[in-house]
C-alpha angles and dihedrals in degrees: 000000000000113000127222113257115261110198116242123220087258093056090045087055089049092052093050092052095042090053088066093052106042094149095051138068108250113223099200114196116231112168109299094351141069107224129200125199141197116348092358090058094047093051098040093046088058096042095047097031092240127159110263114219133163141236119230092017094184094052123103091247108026116198116247109236142176134165149188130213111263093230091057098037095104093072092049092048091049090053093052094046091048087057091055102263132128123233125202111203111211115193137183104256095188131061107254089212093062099034126093115211124348116013111235114246132189138175103257097183140007109212114203134168090262098046103049111138100177134007147106092274092060107093115210094226097042129078119227103218125192111201132203127198133195130177126204096185094269111035137028124238108216127190134166137186136185105214091197095058104022096237110155125182139162140191144171113243127199106215150350094282091054090053091050092048094051095043092048092048089055092043086220118188099195132039122195114210109211096177135017108295127203113259091235090067097046091048091049093050093045097046097041103034105018093226125166121233132228132176133225117170100159122080117212106221110213138138094251094056092044089054093049092052097038095105093056114100101182115084093216091054092048090051098049093042093048091052091047089055090047090054089053091049092050095047103036100037094198144083117315094184093133094061107113126224111280114261120204116221136181119218088214089067089071136050103279124220121174126227093267095049094051089047093050094045094048094221097162106354131050115235091217102045105014088230135114098254114099094025134110088252089056090053096047100041108104091131117143099206133057092233090051089054091052092048092050089056090050091051090051091051092050114032116187128257099187109096094210092056093048091048092050091056091045090053091053093048090048092051091053093047089055093048103063099163094042089050091053090052090047092053091050091053092047092054087064093053114098126202100295093177095056093039088057089048092053091048090056092041092053094238099108119118136195095273090052090056091049088053089049092052092047090051094049091049088065095057097083090050093050090047092050093048094051092044088056093059098033118123094161098298095099101033097107094042093049090061088060094050092087115175112228102206092158092063092043091053093046095051093040092055096041113037128065116235091232096040113166122249092245117070095204099060100074128232090094100106122069124241111261096031096098126022096211092051090050090054092052091049091049090052091050093048092044091045091056089048090050090051091052090049091047091052092051092046094050093047090054094045095048099033089229105136097191096048108128141185111227143167140217130173095244102048101021120214120356145167111240123205123179115237092244089063098045091097089062091057119100112241112258095009092119137026112240113241109164138004121217131183094263104013147037126227123213141183133210132197089249092052091048090054092049091046092054092049096047098043093046090049092049094047095044091043093056092045092048092048090053092052092045090053090051089052091052090048091052090053090051089047090061088063097052095111091050090048092051093050090049091048091054092051094048090046090055091049090050095052092046093051087049090055090049093049094049093043092053095043095052097032096244120175133223108258120226116228122217139182094209095086090242115148118192123156113172115208094347121186136202100248098210096042089047091053091052096043099035128245096273095054100048116094110217124218134202124229113200120177115159119204093273096049111091103163134038110197106206122201130174142107128304116269090026096111107263094132092045090051091053095045093049090058092052093046091048090053092049092048091049093050095050088055100256126130116253138233104257143090088249136345135198113176140165119238108259124211097200140014122207123185136186104180129149132010122271139154121222098216095171091060091039094244128142126223090262093050090051089050092052094046093051091045089050091056091057096043092050101042109024118110131197086268094056132100117228124191117188119179119194098331114191100026093116094071140044116312098250094041091050094046092047092050093046092052093045091051092050091049092047092051090046095050106028112019100034094189124149102268138186110198119182120191146168091212100101089182088074093065089082087072088083087075093052104036112057095197094053125089131187122230130166143191110255123238133177122213119200128165091348093306123112127213117194111218094198085217126127116232136181120266133025125310116259096222143354102243089209094147090052090054089050088052091053088051089058104248115168114280094233090054091050092049091052091048090051091053092050091047093052091050093050092047090053088058097254132115117264114271113260121250115266094258092060113069103182124081117259118255135204116245096203133352093245095046127088121259119293122227093204133078093225139359119240122207093261092052091045090054091052091048091052091051090048092051091050094055114111098215095179091065096045128094117229089255093051090050092051092049092049091049091049092053092049090050091052090052091051090053095055 
């Protein structure tokens, strides 16, 4: 009969620890395995495709169980954390050999998506930001940290959208709530970014955290940053010496782009694939170091708005473009620089090994070369940065004298410290080397004395050193010469007083040598740890150099020009190009376009056919502005632009099915962001607003939006539309100008010139686009007949099956396809008119349409 499970002391210990980590998988150390039980085991076995077993199999309620070897656990943990889970690592904190009863166990680290220090999911050129959020009833306290690099920043944000914008810019995977947060924010973060949530209400008061937050003046920032640090202390349970002092920042001090605009412009993430390829980051990234790659992404997320700062970067890029050979030398030196920021983080975290220190030394050896190269081309552009390129010869000398070039990955296996670094270690090594020589001499001596040619001196961990004689040679052995130690199937093993003495000397030397090496390595690591702040300053300087040389390389390769900046609100880009499209197509195939908006011109109304390049034209302007305001040169023959404070875009058609919003609703929400927050110093790009609703509704909204921007917002605006009727606004609005994409029609065929021209387009060419798409010829012919009839001011001819002429139901309604409306049809029309489409989800709209269709078929 199965017996009901009675919990052992070990399981009671497991329950007490698991109770503290309900939202994490508990990896509970048992010998050489981490074991998981109950619901943890059921889920992890499925997620990791592990074999599910059970504890107390004969009991009435056996405990589900699975496990992973401790030496391979890192890969399993990485996989779980990549999927958005938390893992609590529970270790034995007492030596089982010296403990009576239950071995004490504790969680030594909680690994979460926002606190990963190493792992396959941690990209070298991406930060891994952990974000914290607090709410005081009016404003949000916002803080973020990258545990791998130590960067710590905080801000006060105004509303939900600002929180979404900042969190999306950071691509944070985990948000720590430090106070009660409105549901609207948590839903927004979860639906848009897919983050996981954690909580930390307590604040650990200690001198270290007070020091890290000492430069923050706003109470809300101090609170949220302090609780973020407390969360790190609770989860990581180790030194956080590499965390830098918190720096307060204001999003308004940079060019602001909301979540939708960054998404539409594909700055760092492709809309189609979600990856880096095909983005502006992909184009600009010729950085040679991991930390340079991360800084480039940060600059893209936060372009500058201070002219002096932009000009300083432009000067540095220009000096590198003009110094071709020096730039080549600089790039070669940068390729030998490893990730100083994350190396410093691992030093503080206690996870650095000998090879990491060799990488650190190699990196620091490049600093004098980098300094010399920049000094050689400096005419004032690099003066401030050169002061931060501080050589660290003391660390180079320490590591060079202490650490072996081929140091093992493990720091407890020995062979990590160089000969000559420590006198005691050298003595141990001499004893080991001499001992092995003595053993070889002993073996030779005994072979000669006994006449046994295959006699050998060997070693195993259980029996130590021994003399082995095969059984066929035992008769040749003098009685009592050796002391028997072990009998094998075909040999006997012996020991002698001399061999025992050698064994004691060698084994003590080996054991003490490994132990001494470990402690010497820790001492070296502590010396390196004292230089963490210097390393972090140096890393920032090298990162900046790396990004600037990347700008210079790209600018020279693609023949970009230095943009002029003005305060006159004049925008003139001669023969501008879309940088990413040009890279894909090649310089010779891309057709450049000029954008010319004098101070008085606020709006360019763009008409022209689909596929002609209107959206590309608008995007290339936004990307050119971003490139200019991060300090890079731009793709054009010449460029003179104002400094913009915000960019708003509404480009492309997309539903948001998760939030239950149609294309038109998404359009209106994105347009609303611009209309509410744009200033006269902003850039607004609207592509085909109003197409998601009825013709007259869409046209009315489009015109009203244009008039509102013209009168109230007064931002530089590009507005593309299919509503040709809107081109008459040029006569009414003095700050609006018509332009169009040129097209040539010959023998019924249309060629799009992809070139912007003054004035409105003469027609839409929609049927020609449909022809290019491959629609059936008979369909296209019918469409052409209908179009001609409409253009002549008549109703479209009725299909052959309907004899009577079409009539108009009401003057304000669209054209009817029927000769008369029966009561049933009239009822359906009334229901259709009453529908509030703006408040319906796509699924609701489909269901309503289906019901109306059923009524029409009755």
